[in-house]
C-alpha positions as CSV (number, residue, x, y, z in Angstrom):
1,M,104.0,74.0,110.5
2,I,103.4,77.8,110.6
3,K,101.2,78.8,113.5
4,L,98.8,81.4,112.2
5,L,96.3,83.5,114.2
6,I,93.5,85.1,112.1
7,V,91.9,88.1,113.8
8,D,88.7,89.5,112.3
9,D,85.3,90.4,113.7
10,S,83.5,89.0,110.5
11,A,82.8,85.3,110.8
12,L,82.7,85.1,107.0
13,M,86.2,86.6,106.7
14,R,87.5,84.3,109.4
15,R,86.1,81.3,107.6
16,Q,87.4,82.4,104.2
17,L,90.9,83.0,105.5
18,T,91.0,79.8,107.5
19,Q,90.0,77.8,104.5
20,L,92.6,79.5,102.4
21,F,95.5,78.8,104.7
22,Q,94.4,75.3,105.7
23,S,94.4,74.5,102.0
24,Q,98.1,75.2,101.8
25,G,98.9,72.2,104.0
26,D,101.5,73.7,106.3
27,F,99.5,76.1,108.4
28,D,98.1,75.5,112.0
29,V,95.3,78.1,112.1
30,R,93.4,79.6,115.0
31,Q,90.8,82.4,115.0
32,A,90.1,85.4,117.2
33,R,87.0,87.5,116.9
34,N,88.3,90.8,118.3
35,G,91.3,92.5,119.6
36,Q,91.0,91.3,123.2
37,D,90.7,87.7,122.0
38,A,93.7,88.3,119.8
39,I,95.8,89.5,122.8
40,E,94.9,86.4,124.9
41,Q,95.6,84.0,122.1
42,N,99.0,85.6,121.2
43,L,100.1,84.6,124.7
44,G,98.4,81.3,124.8
45,F,98.6,79.9,121.2
46,E,101.9,81.7,120.6
47,P,101.5,82.1,116.8
48,D,104.3,82.6,114.4
49,V,102.4,85.2,112.5
50,V,99.1,87.1,112.9
51,T,96.7,88.6,110.3
52,L,94.9,91.5,112.1
53,D,91.8,93.4,110.9
54,I,92.0,97.1,111.6
55,N,88.3,97.9,112.0
56,M,86.8,95.8,114.9
57,P,84.3,96.5,117.8
58,E,85.3,96.3,121.5
59,M,89.0,96.7,120.7
60,D,90.3,97.8,117.3
61,G,93.3,96.4,115.5
62,I,95.6,99.3,116.3
63,T,95.0,99.0,120.0
64,A,95.4,95.2,119.9
65,L,98.6,95.5,117.9
66,S,100.2,98.0,120.4
67,L,99.4,95.6,123.3
68,M,100.7,92.5,121.5
69,M,103.9,94.2,120.7
70,A,104.4,95.2,124.2
71,Q,103.5,91.7,125.7
72,R,104.9,89.3,123.0
73,P,106.2,90.8,119.7
74,V,105.0,88.8,116.8
75,P,105.1,89.4,113.0
76,V,101.7,91.0,112.1
77,I,100.0,91.4,108.7
78,M,97.3,94.1,108.9
79,V,94.1,93.7,106.8
80,S,93.0,97.1,105.8
81,S,90.3,98.7,103.6
82,L,91.3,100.5,100.4
83,T,90.4,103.9,101.6
84,E,92.4,106.9,102.7
85,K,91.2,106.3,106.3
86,G,92.3,102.7,105.9
87,A,95.7,103.9,104.6
88,L,96.3,106.2,107.5
89,A,95.5,103.5,110.0
90,T,97.7,101.1,108.2
91,F,100.6,103.5,108.4
92,E,100.1,103.9,112.1
93,A,100.1,100.1,112.4
94,L,103.4,99.8,110.5
95,N,104.8,102.4,112.8
96,L,103.8,100.3,115.8
97,G,105.7,97.4,114.4
98,A,103.4,95.5,111.9
99,V,105.4,93.8,109.2
100,D,103.1,94.5,106.2
101,Y,99.5,94.9,105.1
102,V,96.9,93.5,102.7
103,A,94.2,95.6,101.3
104,K,90.7,94.2,101.1
105,P,89.4,94.7,97.5
106,G,85.8,94.7,98.6
107,G,85.6,96.7,101.7
108,T,85.1,95.5,105.3
109,I,83.6,92.1,104.5
110,S,85.2,90.9,101.3
111,L,83.5,88.4,99.0
112,S,86.5,88.6,96.6
113,L,89.2,86.9,98.6
114,D,90.5,85.3,95.5
115,Q,91.7,88.7,94.3
116,I,94.2,88.9,97.2
117,A,94.6,85.2,98.1
118,K,98.1,84.7,96.4
119,D,99.4,88.0,97.7
120,M,98.2,87.3,101.2
121,V,99.7,83.8,101.4
122,A,103.0,85.1,100.1
123,K,103.1,87.9,102.6
124,V,102.1,85.7,105.5
125,R,104.9,83.3,104.7
126,A,107.4,86.2,104.4
127,A,106.2,87.6,107.7
128,A,106.8,84.3,109.4
129,R,110.4,84.6,108.4
130,S,110.7,88.2,109.2
131,K,112.1,90.1,112.1
132,P,109.4,92.1,113.9
133,R,110.5,95.5,115.1
134,G,109.2,97.5,118.0
135,S,107.4,100.8,117.9
136,A,109.1,103.7,116.1
137,V,108.9,107.3,117.0
138,S,105.5,108.6,115.8
139,L,105.9,111.0,112.8
140,S,103.2,113.2,114.2
141,G,105.1,113.7,117.3
142,G,108.6,112.9,116.3
143,A,109.2,115.3,113.4
144,G,110.6,118.0,115.6
145,T,113.2,115.8,117.0
146,L,114.3,114.6,113.5
147,R,114.4,118.2,112.3
148,Q,116.7,119.2,115.2
149,R,119.1,116.4,114.3
150,M,119.1,117.6,110.7
151,D,119.5,121.3,111.8
152,A,122.7,120.2,113.6
153,D,123.8,118.3,110.5
154,R,123.3,121.3,108.3
155,K,125.7,123.3,110.4
156,A,128.6,121.5,108.7
157,T,129.8,124.2,106.3
158,Q,132.1,121.8,104.4
159,E,129.1,119.5,103.6
160,R,127.1,122.6,102.4
161,A,129.9,123.5,100.0
162,A,130.2,120.0,98.7
163,H,126.5,119.8,98.2
164,K,126.6,122.9,96.1
165,A,129.4,121.4,94.0
166,A,127.4,118.2,93.5
167,A,124.4,120.1,92.4
168,Q,126.2,121.3,89.4
169,Q,125.7,117.8,87.9
170,E,122.5,116.2,87.0
171,G,122.3,113.5,89.5
172,I,119.5,111.5,91.1
173,V,118.8,109.1,94.0
174,L,116.5,106.1,93.4
175,I,115.1,104.1,96.2
176,G,113.3,100.8,95.8
177,V,111.4,99.1,98.6
178,S,108.5,96.7,99.2
179,T,107.5,94.7,102.4
180,G,108.4,96.8,105.5
181,G,109.0,99.8,103.3
182,P,106.8,102.5,104.9
183,R,108.5,102.1,108.2
184,S,112.0,101.8,106.7
185,L,111.6,104.9,104.6
186,E,110.6,106.8,107.8
187,D,114.1,105.7,109.1
188,V,115.9,107.1,106.0
189,L,114.2,110.0,104.3
190,P,113.9,112.4,107.2
191,Y,117.7,112.4,107.5
192,F,118.2,114.0,104.1
193,P,118.7,117.7,105.0
194,E,116.9,120.7,103.6
195,D,119.8,121.6,101.4
196,F,120.1,118.1,99.9
197,P,121.0,118.9,96.2
198,L,119.5,115.9,94.4
199,P,116.0,114.8,93.6
200,V,115.0,111.4,95.3
201,L,112.6,109.0,93.5
202,V,110.9,106.4,95.6
203,A,109.3,103.2,94.2
204,Q,107.4,101.6,97.0
205,H,105.1,98.7,96.2
206,M,101.7,100.1,97.3
207,P,98.0,100.3,96.2
208,A,96.9,103.4,94.3
209,S,94.8,104.8,97.2
210,F,97.7,104.6,99.7
211,T,100.5,106.6,98.1
212,A,99.0,110.1,98.4
213,P,98.4,109.8,102.2
214,F,101.8,108.1,102.5
215,A,103.6,111.0,100.7
216,A,101.7,113.5,102.9
217,R,102.8,111.5,106.1
218,L,106.4,111.6,105.0
219,N,106.2,115.3,104.0
220,A,105.2,116.1,107.6
221,A,108.5,114.5,108.9
222,C,111.0,115.3,106.2
223,P,113.0,118.5,105.7
224,L,112.6,117.9,102.0
225,H,109.3,118.4,100.2
226,V,107.7,115.0,99.6
227,L,104.9,114.6,97.0
228,E,103.2,111.8,95.1
229,A,104.2,111.7,91.4
230,D,100.6,111.3,90.1
231,H,101.2,113.4,86.9
232,P,104.2,114.4,84.8
233,M,106.4,116.6,87.0
234,P,109.8,118.3,86.2
235,V,112.3,116.7,88.5
236,E,113.8,119.2,90.9
237,R,116.6,118.8,93.3
238,G,115.7,118.8,97.0
239,K,112.4,117.1,96.4
240,I,111.2,113.5,97.1
241,Y,108.9,111.9,94.6
242,V,106.8,108.9,95.6
243,G,105.6,106.7,92.7
244,K,101.8,106.6,92.5
245,G,100.5,103.2,93.5
246,G,98.6,101.2,90.8
247,A,101.0,102.5,88.2
248,D,104.7,102.4,87.2
249,M,107.1,105.3,87.8
250,V,109.3,106.3,84.9
251,L,111.8,109.0,84.1
252,T,111.7,110.8,80.7
253,K,112.8,114.1,79.1
254,R,110.3,116.9,78.3
255,A,111.5,120.2,76.9
256,N,114.9,118.9,77.7
257,K,114.1,118.7,81.4
258,L,114.2,115.5,83.4
259,T,110.6,114.5,84.2
260,V,109.0,111.9,86.4
261,M,105.6,110.5,85.5
262,P,103.3,107.6,86.1
263,K,102.3,105.1,83.4
264,P,100.0,102.1,83.3
265,E,101.4,99.0,85.1
266,S,103.6,97.0,82.8
267,P,102.5,93.4,82.4
268,E,106.2,92.5,82.2
269,H,106.7,93.3,85.9
270,M,105.2,91.5,88.8
271,W,105.3,94.4,91.4
272,H,104.3,98.1,91.0
273,P,105.5,100.7,90.9
274,A,108.2,98.6,89.3
275,V,111.7,99.4,90.6
276,D,113.3,97.7,87.7
277,M,111.4,100.0,85.3
278,L,112.4,103.1,87.2
279,A,116.0,102.0,87.0
280,Q,115.8,101.3,83.4
281,T,114.3,104.7,82.5
282,A,116.8,106.5,84.8
283,L,119.7,104.9,82.8
284,E,118.2,106.2,79.6
285,H,118.3,109.8,80.7
286,V,120.9,110.2,83.5
287,A,124.6,109.4,83.3
288,P,125.2,106.2,85.3
289,Q,128.0,107.8,87.4
290,N,125.4,110.3,88.6
291,I,122.9,107.7,89.9
292,I,122.8,106.5,93.5
293,A,120.4,103.5,93.9
294,V,119.2,102.1,97.2
295,L,117.4,98.8,97.5
296,L,115.7,98.3,100.9
297,T,113.6,95.6,102.5
298,G,111.1,93.6,100.4
299,M,110.2,90.1,99.2
300,G,110.9,89.1,95.7
301,Y,113.6,90.5,93.3
302,D,112.3,93.7,91.9
303,G,115.0,96.3,91.4
304,A,117.9,93.7,91.6
305,A,118.5,93.5,87.9
306,G,118.1,97.3,87.3
307,F,120.3,98.3,90.1
308,A,123.0,95.8,89.2
309,E,123.1,97.4,85.8
310,I,123.5,100.8,87.4
311,K,126.5,99.6,89.3
312,K,127.9,97.8,86.2
313,R,127.8,101.1,84.3
314,G,129.5,103.1,87.0
315,G,126.8,104.1,89.3
316,R,126.7,103.5,93.1
317,T,124.3,101.2,94.9
318,I,123.3,100.3,98.4
319,A,121.7,97.1,99.5
320,E,120.1,97.0,102.9
321,S,121.8,94.3,105.1
322,E,120.0,91.2,106.4
323,E,120.5,92.4,110.0
324,T,117.9,95.2,109.5
325,A,115.8,94.2,106.5
326,V,112.3,93.1,107.6
327,V,112.3,90.7,104.6
328,Y,115.7,90.1,103.1
329,G,114.5,89.4,99.5
330,M,115.1,92.3,97.2
331,P,118.4,93.4,98.7
332,K,119.6,89.8,98.9
333,E,119.0,89.5,95.2
334,L,121.1,92.5,94.5
335,V,123.9,91.2,96.6
336,Q,123.8,87.9,94.9
337,R,124.0,89.6,91.5
338,Q,127.1,91.4,92.7
339,G,125.2,94.6,92.2
340,A,125.8,96.3,95.6
341,T,128.6,98.7,96.0
342,V,128.0,98.5,99.7
343,V,125.8,96.5,102.1
344,L,124.6,98.6,105.0
345,P,122.2,98.4,107.9
346,L,119.2,100.8,107.6
347,N,120.5,103.3,110.1
348,K,123.7,103.9,108.0
349,V,122.0,104.3,104.6
350,A,121.2,108.1,104.7
351,A,124.7,108.9,105.9
352,Q,126.3,106.9,103.1
353,V,124.1,108.6,100.5
354,K,125.1,112.0,101.9
355,T,128.8,111.0,101.9
356,W,128.7,110.1,98.2
357,V,126.8,113.3,97.3
358,A,129.4,115.3,99.2
359,R,132.2,113.7,97.4
360,A,130.8,114.1,93.9
């Protein structure tokens, strides 16, 4: 049995979620009506996973999360509203150690739980098997430290020269990620230096209203310029493009220039922005040997087929290792397909990408 604690100030939402998980047959469910109650039950009930509402009176979800992670770390799924404010709070929660989030389709009290039921059950099951991480350095206060590290890195004149040589070729870096992705990307992208010569395209499974504030959050911490690819944009080296949520991210050529653009979600793919579609379109317009593809944490298998094909055609691929992946699903699929050039822990991904670029 999976011990689940549902935390929400809405009696209606607590009842709906309890009925949903009890109907699965393998959940022992308890409820908490606010953040303080959640803290106490985290110690007494000792749940395997917690669903935690962000907006609650007395003690909000962010405060409760920080205290739970300090007292008894537990995998937490945040329940957020589909608003920019909700997105910002969600990213803060992920930074504090939450595993993932589910966005309510109907606001604070949702009468449309059926729209997210399947996704929520899948995420809770994945969270129960995940490895919760402690709090990360806040991007609002930690960007300076990261930039200092990158400043030191940029003093390496040999790497500068190699970067310039690599820039003569049309190359690209692709990153696919899902569950646990926002936090993981914050542990990789800030380590690409200001003179990094290749464009970076990120397909992070995320709702449409979340990707713009997420790109802005990353931009505040990264030496490279980070932007949401919400319309056709010429791909330029030294920029990071985050695929718009609620759409797919594709590469094409316009006026003989490599261009990234959103397109309506493909019914052939289960997750969006679809990593496999990004990989497929990259192979249509970029020489495989000039593609570096990185598959990070996430449940499911999106990206495994596309990135394995990139490796098969001569590109280089990285699969995040099980030891650091919050959910070892997507990278595991890539490894099992023999599609990973290397398997690395998260803290070595950026260095490996830079090494490959320097040797190009």
